C-alpha positions as CSV (number, residue, x, y, z in Angstrom):
1,X,106.2,-49.0,124.5
2,X,106.3,-48.3,128.2
3,X,109.6,-47.0,129.5
4,X,110.7,-46.6,133.1
5,X,113.5,-45.1,135.1
6,X,114.7,-47.0,138.1
7,X,117.2,-47.2,140.8
8,X,119.1,-50.4,140.4
9,X,120.2,-52.6,143.2
10,X,123.7,-51.2,142.9
11,X,122.5,-47.7,143.4
12,X,122.8,-46.5,139.8
13,X,120.0,-44.8,137.9
14,X,119.0,-46.7,134.7
15,X,116.3,-46.8,132.0
16,X,114.2,-49.9,131.4
17,X,111.5,-51.2,129.1
18,X,108.2,-52.9,130.3
19,X,107.7,-55.7,127.9
20,X,104.1,-55.8,126.7
21,X,101.9,-58.1,124.9
22,X,100.4,-57.3,121.5
23,X,97.3,-55.1,121.8
24,X,94.2,-57.0,123.0
25,X,90.5,-56.7,122.1
26,X,90.4,-53.2,123.6
27,X,93.3,-52.0,121.5
28,X,95.6,-51.5,124.5
29,X,98.8,-53.4,125.2
30,X,99.5,-54.9,128.7
31,X,102.6,-55.7,130.6
32,X,103.5,-59.4,130.7
33,X,106.9,-59.8,132.2
34,X,109.6,-58.3,134.4
35,X,111.1,-55.1,133.0
36,X,114.2,-55.2,130.8
37,X,117.2,-53.1,131.2
38,X,117.4,-51.1,128.0
39,X,121.2,-50.6,127.7
40,X,122.2,-54.1,128.7
41,X,119.5,-55.7,126.6
42,X,120.6,-53.6,123.6
43,X,124.1,-54.8,124.1
44,X,122.9,-58.4,124.1
45,X,121.5,-57.8,120.6
46,X,124.7,-56.0,119.4
47,X,123.1,-52.6,119.7
48,X,124.2,-49.5,121.7
49,X,121.8,-47.5,124.0
50,X,122.7,-45.1,126.8
51,X,121.8,-46.2,130.3
52,X,119.6,-43.2,131.5
53,X,116.4,-41.8,130.3
54,X,117.9,-38.3,129.9
55,X,120.5,-39.6,127.4
56,X,117.8,-41.8,125.7
57,X,115.6,-38.7,125.1
58,X,118.6,-36.8,123.6
59,X,118.8,-39.6,121.0
60,X,115.1,-40.3,120.8
61,X,114.5,-41.5,117.2
62,X,117.3,-44.0,117.2
63,X,116.7,-44.9,120.8
64,X,113.1,-45.8,120.2
65,X,114.0,-47.8,117.1
66,X,116.5,-49.8,119.1
67,X,113.9,-50.3,121.9
68,X,111.4,-51.6,119.4
69,X,114.0,-54.2,118.3
70,X,114.5,-55.2,121.9
71,X,110.7,-55.6,122.4
72,X,110.4,-57.7,119.2
73,X,113.3,-59.9,120.3
74,X,111.6,-60.4,123.7
75,X,108.3,-61.3,122.1
76,X,110.2,-63.8,119.8
77,X,111.5,-65.6,122.9
78,X,115.0,-64.1,123.0
79,X,116.4,-64.1,126.5
80,X,117.4,-60.5,127.5
81,X,118.7,-58.7,130.6
82,X,116.1,-58.1,133.3
83,X,116.2,-54.8,135.2
84,X,117.3,-55.2,138.8
85,X,114.8,-52.7,140.2
86,X,115.3,-51.5,143.7
87,X,112.9,-48.6,143.3
88,X,111.0,-47.0,140.5
89,X,111.8,-43.3,139.8
90,X,109.9,-40.7,137.9
91,X,110.1,-41.8,134.2
92,X,112.1,-38.6,133.5
93,X,113.9,-38.0,136.8
94,X,115.8,-34.8,135.8
95,X,113.7,-32.8,133.4
96,X,115.2,-29.6,132.0
97,X,112.0,-27.8,132.6
98,X,108.4,-28.5,133.8
99,X,105.4,-26.5,132.6
100,X,101.9,-27.1,133.7
101,X,98.9,-26.2,131.6
102,X,95.4,-25.1,132.4
103,X,93.6,-27.1,129.6
104,X,90.3,-28.4,131.1
105,X,87.5,-25.9,131.0
106,X,85.3,-27.9,133.4
107,X,87.9,-27.6,136.1
108,X,88.5,-23.9,135.5
109,X,84.8,-23.0,135.3
110,X,83.9,-25.0,138.4
111,X,86.8,-23.6,140.5
112,X,85.9,-20.0,139.5
113,X,82.2,-20.6,140.1
114,X,82.9,-22.0,143.6
115,X,84.6,-18.8,144.6
116,X,82.0,-16.6,143.1
117,X,83.9,-15.5,140.0
118,X,82.7,-15.4,136.4
119,X,84.4,-17.6,133.8
120,X,87.3,-15.7,132.4
121,X,86.9,-15.1,128.7
122,X,90.6,-15.3,128.0
123,X,90.5,-19.0,128.7
124,X,89.0,-19.6,125.3
125,X,91.5,-17.3,123.5
126,X,94.8,-19.0,124.2
127,X,96.2,-21.8,126.3
128,X,98.3,-20.9,129.4
129,X,100.8,-22.6,131.6
130,X,103.1,-21.8,134.5
131,X,106.6,-23.1,135.3
132,X,106.9,-25.3,138.3
133,X,110.1,-26.6,140.0
134,X,111.7,-29.1,137.6
135,X,114.0,-30.2,140.5
136,X,111.0,-31.0,142.7
137,X,110.0,-34.0,140.5
138,X,109.4,-37.3,142.3
139,X,108.2,-40.7,141.3
140,X,105.8,-43.1,143.0
141,X,106.1,-43.8,146.7
142,X,106.7,-41.6,149.7
143,X,106.4,-37.8,149.4
144,X,107.8,-35.9,152.4
145,X,106.1,-32.5,153.0
146,X,106.7,-29.7,155.5
147,X,104.3,-28.6,158.2
148,X,103.0,-25.6,156.1
149,X,102.3,-28.0,153.2
150,X,99.9,-29.9,155.3
151,X,97.6,-26.8,155.6
152,X,95.2,-27.8,152.9
153,X,97.4,-30.2,151.0
154,X,95.9,-31.1,147.7
155,X,96.4,-33.5,144.7
156,X,95.8,-32.7,141.1
157,X,94.9,-35.4,138.6
158,X,96.7,-34.7,135.3
159,X,98.5,-36.2,132.4
160,X,101.8,-34.9,131.1
161,X,103.8,-35.2,127.9
162,X,107.6,-35.5,127.5
163,X,109.3,-33.6,124.7
164,X,111.4,-36.0,122.6
165,X,112.5,-33.7,119.8
166,X,114.0,-30.2,120.0
167,X,112.2,-27.3,118.5
168,X,111.2,-23.6,118.5
169,X,108.1,-21.9,117.1
170,X,106.5,-25.3,116.6
171,X,103.1,-25.2,114.8
172,X,100.3,-27.2,116.4
173,X,100.0,-29.2,113.2
174,X,103.5,-30.4,113.6
175,X,103.7,-30.6,117.4
176,X,102.9,-34.3,118.0
177,X,106.1,-35.2,116.2
178,X,107.9,-33.6,119.2
179,X,106.1,-35.8,121.8
180,X,108.0,-38.7,123.2
181,X,105.0,-40.0,125.2
182,X,102.5,-39.5,128.0
183,X,102.5,-40.3,131.7
184,X,100.4,-39.6,134.8
185,X,101.1,-36.4,136.8
186,X,100.2,-35.3,140.3
187,X,100.7,-31.6,140.8
188,X,100.8,-31.5,144.6
189,X,99.5,-28.2,145.9
190,X,99.6,-26.5,149.4
191,X,96.5,-24.5,149.0
192,X,96.9,-22.2,152.0
193,X,100.4,-21.1,150.9
194,X,99.1,-20.8,147.3
195,X,96.2,-18.6,148.3
196,X,98.5,-16.3,150.3
197,X,101.1,-15.8,147.6
198,X,98.8,-15.5,144.6
199,X,97.3,-12.4,146.1
200,X,100.5,-10.7,144.9
201,X,99.6,-11.6,141.3
202,X,102.8,-13.4,140.5
203,X,101.6,-17.0,140.4
204,X,102.2,-20.0,142.6
205,X,105.6,-20.5,144.2
206,X,106.0,-22.2,147.6
207,X,102.5,-23.6,147.3
208,X,103.6,-25.7,144.3
209,X,107.4,-26.2,144.2
210,X,107.9,-28.9,146.8
211,X,106.7,-32.0,144.8
212,X,105.4,-32.9,141.3
213,X,104.9,-36.6,141.0
214,X,105.3,-38.4,137.6
215,X,104.9,-42.0,136.7
216,X,104.7,-44.9,136.9
217,X,106.1,-45.1,133.3
218,X,106.3,-43.2,130.0
219,X,104.0,-44.6,127.3
220,X,104.9,-43.9,123.6
221,X,102.2,-42.5,121.3
222,X,102.1,-45.6,119.1
223,X,100.7,-47.7,122.0
224,X,97.9,-45.1,122.5
225,X,96.9,-45.0,118.8
226,X,93.7,-47.0,119.3
227,X,92.4,-44.2,121.7
228,X,93.6,-41.2,119.7
229,X,91.0,-38.7,118.6
230,X,92.5,-36.6,115.8
231,X,91.4,-33.0,115.1
232,X,92.7,-30.0,113.2
233,X,93.9,-28.6,116.5
234,X,95.8,-31.7,117.5
235,X,94.9,-35.1,119.0
236,X,93.1,-35.9,122.2
237,X,93.1,-39.4,123.8
238,X,90.1,-41.2,125.1
239,X,91.6,-42.4,128.4
240,X,89.6,-42.6,131.6
241,X,91.1,-40.9,134.6
242,X,90.4,-41.6,138.3
243,X,91.8,-40.6,141.7
244,X,91.5,-42.6,144.9
245,X,92.2,-41.2,148.4
246,X,93.0,-44.0,150.9
247,X,91.2,-46.4,148.5
248,X,88.1,-44.3,148.1
249,X,87.2,-43.2,144.6
250,X,87.0,-39.4,144.7
251,X,87.4,-38.2,141.1
252,X,86.6,-39.4,137.6
253,X,87.2,-37.8,134.3
254,X,88.7,-38.4,130.8
255,X,91.7,-37.0,129.0
256,X,89.7,-36.4,125.9
257,X,87.9,-33.6,127.8
258,X,90.9,-31.2,127.4
259,X,89.7,-28.0,125.9
260,X,93.2,-27.2,124.7
261,X,95.3,-30.0,123.2
262,X,98.8,-30.8,124.0
263,X,99.7,-29.7,120.4
264,X,98.3,-26.3,121.2
265,X,100.2,-26.2,124.5
266,X,103.4,-27.0,122.6
267,X,102.7,-24.3,120.0
268,X,102.2,-21.7,122.8
269,X,105.2,-22.9,124.9
270,X,107.6,-22.9,121.9
271,X,106.7,-19.5,120.7
272,X,110.1,-17.7,120.8
273,X,111.4,-20.3,123.2
274,X,113.2,-23.6,122.4
275,X,111.9,-26.8,123.8
276,X,114.4,-29.6,124.5
277,X,114.2,-33.4,124.9
278,X,113.1,-34.2,128.4
279,X,111.1,-31.1,128.9
280,X,107.7,-31.8,130.5
281,X,104.3,-30.2,129.9
282,X,101.3,-31.0,132.1
283,X,97.7,-30.9,131.0
284,X,96.3,-29.1,134.1
285,X,93.7,-30.6,136.3
286,X,90.8,-32.7,134.9
287,X,87.3,-31.7,136.0
288,X,86.7,-32.9,139.6
289,X,90.5,-33.7,139.8
290,X,91.4,-31.9,143.0
291,X,90.0,-31.1,146.4
292,X,90.1,-27.4,145.8
293,X,87.3,-27.9,143.2
294,X,85.6,-30.8,145.0
295,X,85.4,-28.9,148.4
296,X,84.0,-25.8,146.7
297,X,81.3,-27.8,144.9
298,X,80.4,-29.7,148.1
299,X,80.3,-26.5,150.1
300,X,77.9,-24.8,147.7
301,X,75.6,-27.8,147.8
302,X,75.7,-28.0,151.6
303,X,74.9,-24.3,151.8
304,X,71.9,-24.7,149.6
305,X,70.7,-27.5,151.9
306,X,71.4,-25.4,155.0
307,X,74.0,-27.9,156.2
308,X,77.6,-27.4,157.4
309,X,80.5,-28.5,155.3
310,X,83.9,-29.8,156.4
311,X,86.5,-29.7,153.6
312,X,88.7,-32.7,152.9
313,X,92.5,-32.5,152.3
314,X,95.4,-34.9,152.2
315,X,97.1,-35.6,155.6
316,X,100.3,-37.3,156.7
317,X,99.8,-41.0,156.5
318,X,97.4,-40.8,153.5
319,X,97.7,-42.6,150.2
320,X,96.7,-40.9,146.9
321,X,96.5,-43.0,143.8
322,X,96.0,-41.5,140.3
323,X,95.1,-43.7,137.4
324,X,94.9,-43.0,133.7
325,X,93.8,-45.8,131.4
326,X,96.8,-47.1,129.4
327,X,99.2,-45.0,131.4
328,X,99.1,-46.9,134.7
329,X,98.6,-45.9,138.4
330,X,100.8,-43.4,140.2
331,X,100.6,-44.0,144.0
332,X,102.1,-41.7,146.6
333,X,102.1,-41.8,150.4
334,X,102.2,-38.5,152.3
335,X,104.8,-38.3,155.0
336,X,105.6,-35.4,157.4
337,X,109.1,-34.1,157.1
338,X,111.2,-35.0,160.2
339,X,112.2,-31.4,161.0
340,X,109.4,-29.2,162.2
341,X,109.8,-25.9,160.4
342,X,107.4,-23.2,159.3
343,X,107.7,-20.3,156.8
344,X,108.2,-16.9,158.3
345,X,105.3,-14.4,157.8
346,X,107.0,-11.4,159.2
347,X,106.2,-7.9,157.9
348,X,108.5,-6.4,155.3
349,X,110.7,-3.5,156.5
350,X,111.1,-0.6,154.2
């Protein structure tokens, strides 16, 4: 199933279902009609479902069972209640937490090589993540950024999982039972701010906390089963990933290239800490999936040729579209915030 959160025409926030056809020759389902409002369609069938994604996730097993009945009724020709969508929101508009992993070796290795650093051996010992601002989540559409964010504004092509079942100290072998589904993620990054603050060895803060885009919908694991690649360490999914900047293809990868699986990220994240329905965990950037890596690679090649290199970044007025096969396309437009403010860089007094 493909689930959405949307702003209704009356201004309320609601959850919906994208009705899909049965899987085709490639094993993947496709949308074939206007989205259905989950709560109102459930009521039409004599069922009860909450109106928002947050409440649905808190009742995930029964909610998905009811949603499956709605989808079956739609396919059988039953007339249900269409969603009056004014605007798509992030599939999970108000996550309780948002972690982002570092799971693609190709990206880590290339980024370190480009800045003259050896590959860090700890990458192969355990998966890592950082916490980003769960209140900075946005969906598709406009993303307003401040003046300082436009100094080397970057995208990051990622997938993310949503937790659908509460748990603590979850073993990797049991972790997939805690995943509600997958979606596209764009971890927007202000690289100049990030490079300044990470010199203090505390991790990214203002370089990351202004926007994390998620969408366009949440896809449950059953729909992705034809592309699942099982392993003793957890599943990967054979899903192509691309990024387009103002329509130009700039990045291509595949979700199956994750060196650490989502199951392993869940195992690490839940060690001594409880995960809750609605928590989000990102994969980290696929290889070639950001300008930080691409610019570094291009700069090294230009230097070898004895040519100058001018780096590329996102600017106000640009469009960045991230696509993952089966998960859809997340498109955002960069806008300059209306008030012109900058972060202070005054010396500390002490």
